GUZAFI-335994 format. One record per residue (C-alpha): residue number from 0; x, y, z. Coordinates in steps of 0.25 Angstrom, whole numbers, plus 5000, padded with zeros to 4 digits. Example, Ala and Ser with C-alpha at 12.3 -4.5 7.8 and 13.67 -1.06 7.14 Angstrom:
<atoms>
ATOM;0;5049;4982;5031
ATOM;1;5055;4996;5029
</atoms>
This chain:
<atoms>
ATOM;0;5328;4589;5495
ATOM;1;5341;4581;5495
ATOM;2;5354;4589;5493
ATOM;3;5357;4583;5479
ATOM;4;5343;4586;5474
ATOM;5;5345;4601;5479
ATOM;6;5358;4602;5471
ATOM;7;5352;4596;5459
ATOM;8;5339;4605;5460
ATOM;9;5345;4618;5462
ATOM;10;5359;4617;5456
ATOM;11;5358;4606;5446
ATOM;12;5370;4598;5451
ATOM;13;5368;4583;5453
ATOM;14;5380;4582;5463
ATOM;15;5387;4590;5473
ATOM;16;5402;4595;5472
ATOM;17;5412;4589;5481
ATOM;18;5409;4591;5496
ATOM;19;5396;4599;5493
ATOM;20;5387;4587;5498
ATOM;21;5396;4584;5510
ATOM;22;5395;4599;5514
ATOM;23;5380;4599;5512
ATOM;24;5377;4587;5520
ATOM;25;5386;4592;5531
ATOM;26;5377;4604;5532
ATOM;27;5364;4596;5531
ATOM;28;5369;4588;5543
ATOM;29;5370;4601;5551
ATOM;30;5385;4602;5552
ATOM;31;5393;4615;5551
ATOM;32;5401;4614;5538
ATOM;33;5413;4621;5532
ATOM;34;5414;4619;5517
ATOM;35;5427;4622;5510
ATOM;36;5424;4622;5495
ATOM;37;5433;4628;5484
ATOM;38;5428;4640;5476
ATOM;39;5417;4634;5467
ATOM;40;5415;4622;5475
ATOM;41;5400;4624;5477
ATOM;42;5400;4630;5491
ATOM;43;5386;4636;5490
ATOM;44;5380;4622;5486
ATOM;45;5384;4618;5500
ATOM;46;5375;4627;5507
ATOM;47;5364;4629;5497
ATOM;48;5360;4614;5496
ATOM;49;5359;4612;5511
ATOM;50;5352;4625;5512
ATOM;51;5341;4620;5502
ATOM;52;5341;4606;5508
ATOM;53;5337;4611;5522
ATOM;54;5325;4618;5527
ATOM;55;5327;4633;5529
ATOM;56;5337;4643;5524
ATOM;57;5353;4643;5523
ATOM;58;5360;4656;5527
ATOM;59;5372;4658;5518
ATOM;60;5383;4668;5524
ATOM;61;5391;4674;5513
ATOM;62;5400;4687;5513
ATOM;63;5398;4689;5498
ATOM;64;5386;4697;5494
ATOM;65;5387;4695;5479
ATOM;66;5389;4680;5481
ATOM;67;5377;4680;5490
ATOM;68;5368;4687;5480
ATOM;69;5373;4677;5469
ATOM;70;5370;4665;5478
ATOM;71;5356;4670;5481
ATOM;72;5353;4673;5466
ATOM;73;5359;4659;5462
ATOM;74;5350;4652;5472
ATOM;75;5338;4660;5468
ATOM;76;5340;4656;5454
ATOM;77;5339;4641;5458
ATOM;78;5326;4644;5465
ATOM;79;5332;4645;5479
ATOM;80;5328;4656;5488
ATOM;81;5340;4664;5493
ATOM;82;5342;4678;5499
ATOM;83;5354;4686;5504
ATOM;84;5357;4696;5515
ATOM;85;5369;4705;5515
ATOM;86;5374;4718;5521
ATOM;87;5369;4730;5514
ATOM;88;5355;4725;5512
ATOM;89;5343;4733;5517
ATOM;90;5337;4729;5530
ATOM;91;5323;4727;5524
ATOM;92;5329;4718;5513
ATOM;93;5336;4709;5523
ATOM;94;5324;4709;5532
ATOM;95;5315;4703;5520
ATOM;96;5326;4693;5516
ATOM;97;5327;4688;5530
ATOM;98;5312;4687;5532
ATOM;99;5312;4678;5520
ATOM;100;5322;4669;5526
ATOM;101;5314;4668;5538
ATOM;102;5300;4666;5532
ATOM;103;5303;4663;5517
ATOM;104;5309;4651;5510
ATOM;105;5323;4657;5508
ATOM;106;5334;4646;5507
ATOM;107;5347;4654;5507
ATOM;108;5350;4667;5515
ATOM;109;5363;4673;5511
ATOM;110;5369;4683;5521
ATOM;111;5382;4690;5522
ATOM;112;5389;4688;5536
ATOM;113;5387;4703;5540
ATOM;114;5372;4701;5539
ATOM;115;5371;4688;5545
ATOM;116;5374;4693;5559
ATOM;117;5364;4705;5559
ATOM;118;5353;4706;5569
ATOM;119;5342;4704;5558
ATOM;120;5349;4692;5552
ATOM;121;5350;4685;5566
ATOM;122;5336;4687;5569
ATOM;123;5330;4682;5556
ATOM;124;5340;4671;5555
ATOM;125;5334;4664;5568
ATOM;126;5321;4664;5561
ATOM;127;5326;4657;5548
ATOM;128;5327;4642;5546
ATOM;129;5342;4642;5543
ATOM;130;5347;4628;5538
ATOM;131;5362;4632;5535
ATOM;132;5371;4643;5537
ATOM;133;5382;4644;5526
ATOM;134;5394;4653;5527
ATOM;135;5400;4655;5513
ATOM;136;5414;4660;5512
ATOM;137;5416;4656;5526
ATOM;138;5431;4659;5526
ATOM;139;5427;4673;5529
ATOM;140;5425;4669;5543
ATOM;141;5440;4667;5546
ATOM;142;5448;4679;5548
ATOM;143;5460;4671;5543
ATOM;144;5452;4669;5530
ATOM;145;5455;4678;5518
ATOM;146;5441;4684;5518
ATOM;147;5438;4686;5532
ATOM;148;5424;4693;5536
ATOM;149;5421;4696;5550
ATOM;150;5406;4695;5549
ATOM;151;5408;4680;5546
ATOM;152;5413;4679;5561
ATOM;153;5399;4681;5565
ATOM;154;5392;4670;5557
ATOM;155;5393;4660;5569
ATOM;156;5384;4670;5577
ATOM;157;5372;4664;5570
ATOM;158;5375;4650;5576
ATOM;159;5367;4654;5588
ATOM;160;5355;4658;5579
ATOM;161;5356;4645;5570
ATOM;162;5362;4635;5580
ATOM;163;5358;4623;5572
ATOM;164;5361;4628;5558
ATOM;165;5374;4622;5551
ATOM;166;5384;4631;5546
ATOM;167;5391;4629;5532
ATOM;168;5404;4637;5530
ATOM;169;5409;4638;5515
ATOM;170;5422;4643;5509
ATOM;171;5432;4640;5498
ATOM;172;5444;4645;5504
ATOM;173;5449;4642;5519
ATOM;174;5462;4638;5525
ATOM;175;5462;4629;5538
ATOM;176;5462;4641;5547
ATOM;177;5450;4647;5540
ATOM;178;5442;4634;5541
ATOM;179;5445;4633;5556
ATOM;180;5440;4648;5557
ATOM;181;5427;4645;5549
ATOM;182;5423;4633;5558
ATOM;183;5426;4640;5571
ATOM;184;5420;4654;5568
ATOM;185;5407;4647;5562
ATOM;186;5407;4639;5575
ATOM;187;5405;4626;5567
ATOM;188;5399;4615;5576
ATOM;189;5402;4602;5569
ATOM;190;5409;4607;5557
ATOM;191;5412;4599;5544
ATOM;192;5422;4604;5535
ATOM;193;5422;4601;5520
ATOM;194;5434;4605;5512
ATOM;195;5435;4603;5497
ATOM;196;5449;4602;5493
ATOM;197;5455;4615;5488
ATOM;198;5461;4608;5477
ATOM;199;5455;4612;5463
ATOM;200;5460;4600;5454
ATOM;201;5456;4607;5441
ATOM;202;5463;4620;5444
ATOM;203;5477;4623;5440
ATOM;204;5484;4634;5448
ATOM;205;5494;4642;5441
ATOM;206;5503;4654;5445
ATOM;207;5511;4662;5436
ATOM;208;5522;4672;5440
ATOM;209;5519;4681;5428
ATOM;210;5523;4696;5425
ATOM;211;5514;4696;5413
ATOM;212;5501;4692;5420
ATOM;213;5492;4697;5409
ATOM;214;5499;4690;5398
ATOM;215;5498;4677;5406
ATOM;216;5483;4680;5409
ATOM;217;5481;4681;5394
ATOM;218;5488;4667;5392
ATOM;219;5479;4661;5402
ATOM;220;5466;4667;5397
ATOM;221;5470;4662;5383
ATOM;222;5475;4648;5386
ATOM;223;5464;4644;5397
ATOM;224;5451;4643;5390
ATOM;225;5439;4647;5398
ATOM;226;5434;4657;5409
ATOM;227;5444;4664;5418
ATOM;228;5445;4673;5429
ATOM;229;5456;4683;5431
ATOM;230;5458;4689;5445
ATOM;231;5465;4702;5448
ATOM;232;5466;4711;5460
ATOM;233;5463;4724;5454
ATOM;234;5449;4729;5448
ATOM;235;5457;4737;5438
ATOM;236;5465;4726;5433
ATOM;237;5452;4717;5430
ATOM;238;5448;4726;5419
ATOM;239;5463;4728;5414
ATOM;240;5465;4713;5413
ATOM;241;5451;4710;5407
ATOM;242;5454;4721;5396
ATOM;243;5468;4715;5393
ATOM;244;5462;4701;5392
ATOM;245;5451;4706;5382
ATOM;246;5462;4713;5374
ATOM;247;5469;4700;5372
ATOM;248;5457;4692;5368
ATOM;249;5452;4687;5381
ATOM;250;5437;4690;5384
ATOM;251;5437;4695;5399
ATOM;252;5430;4705;5408
ATOM;253;5434;4711;5422
ATOM;254;5427;4710;5436
ATOM;255;5429;4717;5449
ATOM;256;5421;4722;5461
ATOM;257;5422;4736;5457
ATOM;258;5412;4734;5445
ATOM;259;5397;4736;5448
ATOM;260;5389;4724;5451
ATOM;261;5382;4724;5438
ATOM;262;5395;4724;5430
ATOM;263;5401;4713;5438
ATOM;264;5389;4704;5437
ATOM;265;5389;4706;5422
ATOM;266;5404;4703;5420
ATOM;267;5402;4691;5429
ATOM;268;5390;4685;5422
ATOM;269;5397;4687;5408
ATOM;270;5410;4680;5413
ATOM;271;5401;4669;5419
ATOM;272;5393;4667;5406
ATOM;273;5407;4666;5398
ATOM;274;5405;4679;5390
ATOM;275;5420;4681;5393
ATOM;276;5430;4671;5399
ATOM;277;5439;4679;5408
ATOM;278;5435;4689;5419
ATOM;279;5446;4697;5426
ATOM;280;5442;4700;5440
ATOM;281;5445;4704;5455
ATOM;282;5442;4694;5466
ATOM;283;5428;4700;5466
ATOM;284;5425;4691;5455
ATOM;285;5422;4676;5457
ATOM;286;5415;4675;5471
ATOM;287;5402;4666;5468
ATOM;288;5405;4665;5453
ATOM;289;5405;4650;5450
ATOM;290;5409;4648;5435
ATOM;291;5415;4634;5434
ATOM;292;5422;4636;5421
ATOM;293;5433;4646;5425
ATOM;294;5445;4640;5418
ATOM;295;5456;4650;5424
ATOM;296;5457;4660;5435
ATOM;297;5469;4669;5434
ATOM;298;5474;4678;5446
ATOM;299;5482;4690;5440
ATOM;300;5484;4695;5454
ATOM;301;5488;4687;5466
ATOM;302;5476;4685;5476
ATOM;303;5479;4688;5491
ATOM;304;5477;4674;5496
ATOM;305;5476;4660;5492
ATOM;306;5461;4660;5497
ATOM;307;5458;4671;5487
ATOM;308;5466;4664;5476
ATOM;309;5460;4650;5478
ATOM;310;5446;4656;5478
ATOM;311;5448;4664;5465
ATOM;312;5456;4653;5458
ATOM;313;5446;4643;5462
ATOM;314;5436;4649;5452
ATOM;315;5442;4642;5441
ATOM;316;5438;4628;5437
ATOM;317;5426;4626;5445
ATOM;318;5421;4616;5434
ATOM;319;5432;4607;5438
ATOM;320;5439;4608;5425
ATOM;321;5454;4613;5424
ATOM;322;5456;4628;5427
ATOM;323;5468;4637;5430
ATOM;324;5470;4647;5441
ATOM;325;5482;4656;5437
ATOM;326;5489;4666;5446
ATOM;327;5498;4676;5440
ATOM;328;5508;4684;5449
ATOM;329;5521;4692;5448
ATOM;330;5530;4697;5459
ATOM;331;5522;4709;5461
ATOM;332;5510;4701;5465
ATOM;333;5517;4696;5477
ATOM;334;5520;4710;5483
ATOM;335;5506;4715;5478
ATOM;336;5499;4704;5486
ATOM;337;5507;4707;5499
ATOM;338;5504;4722;5496
ATOM;339;5489;4719;5494
ATOM;340;5488;4712;5507
ATOM;341;5495;4724;5514
ATOM;342;5485;4734;5508
ATOM;343;5473;4725;5511
ATOM;344;5476;4729;5526
ATOM;345;5477;4744;5528
ATOM;346;5480;4749;5542
ATOM;347;5469;4748;5552
ATOM;348;5469;4763;5554
ATOM;349;5465;4765;5539
ATOM;350;5454;4754;5540
ATOM;351;5448;4762;5551
ATOM;352;5449;4775;5543
ATOM;353;5442;4768;5531
ATOM;354;5431;4763;5541
ATOM;355;5428;4777;5547
ATOM;356;5428;4783;5533
ATOM;357;5418;4773;5528
ATOM;358;5409;4776;5539
ATOM;359;5410;4791;5536
ATOM;360;5409;4789;5521
ATOM;361;5395;4782;5524
ATOM;362;5392;4792;5534
ATOM;363;5389;4781;5545
ATOM;364;5388;4785;5559
ATOM;365;5395;4776;5569
ATOM;366;5386;4763;5572
ATOM;367;5378;4764;5559
ATOM;368;5379;4757;5546
ATOM;369;5378;4743;5550
ATOM;370;5373;4735;5537
ATOM;371;5372;4748;5529
ATOM;372;5378;4746;5515
ATOM;373;5384;4758;5508
ATOM;374;5388;4760;5493
ATOM;375;5403;4762;5493
ATOM;376;5413;4767;5483
ATOM;377;5427;4764;5488
ATOM;378;5434;4775;5479
ATOM;379;5424;4786;5483
ATOM;380;5426;4782;5498
ATOM;381;5441;4782;5496
ATOM;382;5441;4795;5489
ATOM;383;5433;4801;5501
ATOM;384;5443;4797;5511
ATOM;385;5456;4797;5503
ATOM;386;5458;4782;5505
ATOM;387;5466;4773;5496
ATOM;388;5456;4764;5489
ATOM;389;5463;4751;5491
ATOM;390;5467;4754;5506
ATOM;391;5452;4758;5509
ATOM;392;5447;4746;5502
ATOM;393;5456;4737;5510
ATOM;394;5451;4744;5523
ATOM;395;5437;4742;5519
ATOM;396;5440;4727;5516
ATOM;397;5446;4726;5530
ATOM;398;5434;4733;5536
ATOM;399;5425;4723;5529
ATOM;400;5433;4711;5535
ATOM;401;5432;4717;5549
ATOM;402;5416;4717;5547
ATOM;403;5414;4732;5547
ATOM;404;5409;4733;5533
ATOM;405;5406;4725;5520
ATOM;406;5411;4729;5506
ATOM;407;5402;4725;5495
ATOM;408;5406;4726;5481
ATOM;409;5396;4731;5470
ATOM;410;5385;4721;5471
ATOM;411;5373;4720;5462
ATOM;412;5362;4724;5471
ATOM;413;5349;4725;5462
ATOM;414;5337;4733;5466
ATOM;415;5328;4727;5476
ATOM;416;5314;4730;5480
ATOM;417;5304;4725;5491
ATOM;418;5289;4730;5493
ATOM;419;5287;4734;5507
ATOM;420;5272;4734;5507
ATOM;421;5263;4722;5507
ATOM;422;5255;4719;5494
ATOM;423;5242;4727;5499
ATOM;424;5250;4739;5503
ATOM;425;5258;4740;5491
ATOM;426;5245;4739;5483
ATOM;427;5239;4751;5491
ATOM;428;5252;4759;5489
ATOM;429;5251;4757;5474
ATOM;430;5237;4762;5474
ATOM;431;5240;4774;5482
ATOM;432;5253;4777;5475
ATOM;433;5251;4775;5460
ATOM;434;5264;4781;5457
ATOM;435;5271;4768;5462
ATOM;436;5260;4759;5457
ATOM;437;5267;4755;5444
ATOM;438;5281;4752;5449
ATOM;439;5275;4744;5461
ATOM;440;5267;4736;5451
ATOM;441;5279;4734;5442
ATOM;442;5287;4729;5454
ATOM;443;5277;4719;5458
ATOM;444;5275;4714;5444
ATOM;445;5290;4712;5442
ATOM;446;5295;4706;5455
ATOM;447;5289;4696;5465
ATOM;448;5293;4696;5479
ATOM;449;5293;4711;5481
ATOM;450;5285;4710;5494
ATOM;451;5295;4700;5501
ATOM;452;5309;4702;5495
ATOM;453;5318;4713;5490
ATOM;454;5317;4709;5476
ATOM;455;5327;4713;5465
ATOM;456;5321;4723;5455
ATOM;457;5325;4730;5442
ATOM;458;5321;4744;5441
ATOM;459;5324;4744;5426
ATOM;460;5314;4733;5424
ATOM;461;5303;4740;5432
ATOM;462;5306;4753;5424
ATOM;463;5305;4747;5411
ATOM;464;5291;4740;5415
ATOM;465;5286;4754;5419
ATOM;466;5293;4762;5408
ATOM;467;5300;4770;5418
ATOM;468;5315;4774;5420
ATOM;469;5323;4765;5430
ATOM;470;5326;4778;5439
ATOM;471;5311;4780;5440
ATOM;472;5309;4766;5446
ATOM;473;5320;4767;5455
ATOM;474;5315;4781;5460
ATOM;475;5301;4775;5462
ATOM;476;5306;4763;5470
ATOM;477;5314;4772;5479
ATOM;478;5302;4780;5482
ATOM;479;5294;4767;5485
ATOM;480;5306;4763;5494
ATOM;481;5305;4777;5502
ATOM;482;5290;4775;5503
ATOM;483;5293;4761;5510
ATOM;484;5285;4754;5499
ATOM;485;5296;4746;5494
ATOM;486;5311;4743;5498
ATOM;487;5319;4747;5486
ATOM;488;5334;4744;5485
ATOM;489;5340;4749;5472
ATOM;490;5351;4742;5465
ATOM;491;5365;4745;5470
ATOM;492;5378;4740;5464
ATOM;493;5388;4748;5472
ATOM;494;5399;4743;5482
ATOM;495;5394;4744;5496
ATOM;496;5400;4744;5510
ATOM;497;5391;4738;5521
ATOM;498;5393;4741;5536
ATOM;499;5393;4728;5543
ATOM;500;5392;4735;5556
ATOM;501;5389;4750;5560
ATOM;502;5400;4760;5559
ATOM;503;5409;4759;5571
ATOM;504;5416;4771;5577
ATOM;505;5431;4772;5574
ATOM;506;5434;4769;5588
ATOM;507;5427;4756;5587
ATOM;508;5433;4752;5574
ATOM;509;5441;4739;5577
ATOM;510;5451;4732;5568
ATOM;511;5460;4723;5576
ATOM;512;5474;4725;5572
ATOM;513;5477;4711;5576
ATOM;514;5466;4705;5567
ATOM;515;5470;4715;5556
ATOM;516;5485;4710;5557
ATOM;517;5480;4696;5557
ATOM;518;5471;4698;5544
ATOM;519;5483;4705;5537
ATOM;520;5492;4694;5541
ATOM;521;5483;4683;5536
ATOM;522;5481;4690;5523
ATOM;523;5496;4691;5521
ATOM;524;5498;4677;5523
ATOM;525;5487;4673;5513
ATOM;526;5494;4683;5503
ATOM;527;5508;4676;5506
ATOM;528;5501;4662;5503
ATOM;529;5496;4667;5490
ATOM;530;5510;4673;5487
ATOM;531;5516;4659;5490
ATOM;532;5506;4652;5481
ATOM;533;5510;4660;5469
ATOM;534;5525;4660;5471
ATOM;535;5526;4645;5474
ATOM;536;5531;4638;5462
ATOM;537;5533;4624;5469
ATOM;538;5520;4621;5476
ATOM;539;5507;4617;5469
ATOM;540;5497;4628;5468
ATOM;541;5485;4620;5472
ATOM;542;5493;4613;5483
ATOM;543;5497;4627;5489
ATOM;544;5482;4632;5489
ATOM;545;5477;4619;5494
ATOM;546;5487;4619;5506
ATOM;547;5484;4633;5509
ATOM;548;5470;4630;5512
ATOM;549;5474;4619;5521
ATOM;550;5473;4606;5513
ATOM;551;5485;4597;5516
ATOM;552;5492;4587;5507
ATOM;553;5488;4595;5494
ATOM;554;5493;4589;5481
ATOM;555;5500;4595;5469
ATOM;556;5489;4599;5459
ATOM;557;5498;4596;5447
ATOM;558;5491;4607;5439
ATOM;559;5496;4620;5444
ATOM;560;5508;4628;5439
ATOM;561;5518;4622;5450
ATOM;562;5513;4608;5448
ATOM;563;5514;4608;5433
ATOM;564;5528;4613;5434
ATOM;565;5532;4602;5444
ATOM;566;5525;4592;5435
ATOM;567;5536;4594;5425
ATOM;568;5545;4587;5435
ATOM;569;5538;4574;5432
ATOM;570;5539;4570;5446
ATOM;571;5528;4565;5455
ATOM;572;5525;4572;5468
ATOM;573;5531;4561;5476
ATOM;574;5544;4562;5468
ATOM;575;5545;4577;5469
ATOM;576;5542;4577;5484
ATOM;577;5552;4566;5486
ATOM;578;5564;4574;5479
ATOM;579;5559;4587;5486
ATOM;580;5559;4580;5500
ATOM;581;5574;4578;5501
ATOM;582;5578;4589;5491
ATOM;583;5572;4601;5498
ATOM;584;5579;4599;5512
ATOM;585;5592;4595;5505
ATOM;586;5593;4608;5497
ATOM;587;5588;4616;5509
ATOM;588;5598;4611;5519
ATOM;589;5611;4611;5510
ATOM;590;5616;4617;5497
ATOM;591;5616;4606;5486
ATOM;592;5619;4607;5472
ATOM;593;5610;4601;5461
ATOM;594;5620;4590;5458
ATOM;595;5621;4587;5473
ATOM;596;5606;4585;5474
ATOM;597;5606;4577;5461
ATOM;598;5616;4567;5467
ATOM;599;5606;4562;5477
ATOM;600;5598;4556;5466
ATOM;601;5597;4541;5467
ATOM;602;5593;4539;5452
ATOM;603;5592;4546;5439
ATOM;604;5577;4547;5441
ATOM;605;5579;4554;5455
ATOM;606;5589;4563;5449
ATOM;607;5579;4568;5439
ATOM;608;5568;4570;5450
ATOM;609;5578;4578;5458
ATOM;610;5582;4587;5447
ATOM;611;5568;4589;5443
ATOM;612;5564;4593;5457
ATOM;613;5576;4602;5458
ATOM;614;5573;4609;5445
ATOM;615;5558;4611;5449
ATOM;616;5563;4617;5463
ATOM;617;5572;4626;5456
ATOM;618;5562;4631;5446
ATOM;619;5552;4633;5458
ATOM;620;5563;4641;5466
ATOM;621;5562;4631;5477
ATOM;622;5577;4628;5475
ATOM;623;5587;4639;5471
ATOM;624;5599;4634;5463
ATOM;625;5612;4641;5463
ATOM;626;5616;4642;5448
ATOM;627;5631;4642;5451
ATOM;628;5632;4631;5462
ATOM;629;5619;4623;5458
ATOM;630;5616;4623;5473
ATOM;631;5602;4621;5477
ATOM;632;5595;4630;5488
ATOM;633;5581;4628;5493
ATOM;634;5573;4641;5491
ATOM;635;5566;4644;5505
ATOM;636;5559;4656;5499
ATOM;637;5552;4649;5487
</atoms>
């Protein structure tokens, strides 16, 4: 089927978004391809369409389990067969899924990078008819990226197993050095890079230095009609701010990773369906959520990097209509951001202590635990070992970034069941063991595919049909599981820790001081770039972000707070730059008064232009004026 027919049939779109068709054609020509598309730019279409257009299945590598699950459900709803494999799944469940990928008609296999390089995955992959390997969030492969994950470094190993299969790497945020890293580490052969401009012409970036942040937030919510997202760093503050907005007449709710999966899903669905306009959230909210009508995104706290900010702010205005991204800061935010980066890198000795304590907490012997998933409560763990919660969490995050463990938030893992016997044997079992006859009959009548897949089941539904209690059904299913009649996986909504490798002896625990120092240094540089963004009052916000990501010759947007202030000068870019070109070195090299500068004007029009530029530079703190002598000095620290 032709790619535009696929787009129309499964997604209902008559045409592709910019660059999508070029990226798809590049992949279909067998070329290794890197696609840099903004948040909401339709990255998934770029691998889903060619995956459907070619014979075989597409392997999609993604670090986000929740996003993988959402993508699989989305494809299934469109009538496309898709499955996912991630750390923490049972070996039996993985075995069945991979068998279906080899012998069935599965079109998309989503897999976490940790699972990609396991022995069972490598063996089965060679038997699969793979048509494409898509690497989502590919910036995770670069140790200089803001979200580095060591398992991504091993992706290139599957090149040997799939020598003629093209790779498609996708990301929304990558600097020049990260782009270079992606291409090199994925061993692109004949690489093609498609970069959508980072400029979002419908977005107005605004920064307010504000002491009364809640008062300013309330004005924004009242004045900008439509849906909004408010980002904060603290889980506690999400509830406090949502409550404040409600008390002031703004319907809102809060969201963070500490909520159970069912509550998070309910809140997210309510916001998506416009039951309330504003959601106050930590950065746990937004990944994989595509709501085109978001009219504003407000950051109450300063993000730790331009990459994080650009991605979160980019959730506004995906429908192409005007939207606002507002960042509120005060002086304490600058020191807090620097302190946050410092606290994110506890001492190596402490990280090692947390790792050893974790192994003891789960009673793991050295060498054991690989791919085991454990329910995990951070507060309980910290109380057991008298750790500071924030320091311990940051140590766990660094252990994750080094590939020792994987942290999973509370995910919605519904109950699943597989019948292990064939149809004849299950019938004989029902006859010989009548106590389980009714429950097995009800399962077989209620769900299809139980002999071949781990199928989602609902114990409450089965209980209602049999006029029994839910606990009775759960106990019966556990008994059947113990008897090896079924494989039963009960619902689990708790946070988990997955061991990506067996527990290592404390003497073999390696965290390179140089790598640690380099990571910390780059995190500090990203934080300083964010601080420079918010404190700048003379450079176009959009221009700053675009240049940060490596695009040259970026133009002023004319919409941000800096541009609107400069537009009041009634000067063109050319006229402004012309005055600045000779004024800046003049003021930097020698002390001139305002009158002395003004005498250089050749006409009354030029005099007005010079005066307007001087006023603007003084207001922007680029130039300091001595109130007594009227001498102008260029401010090197601005």
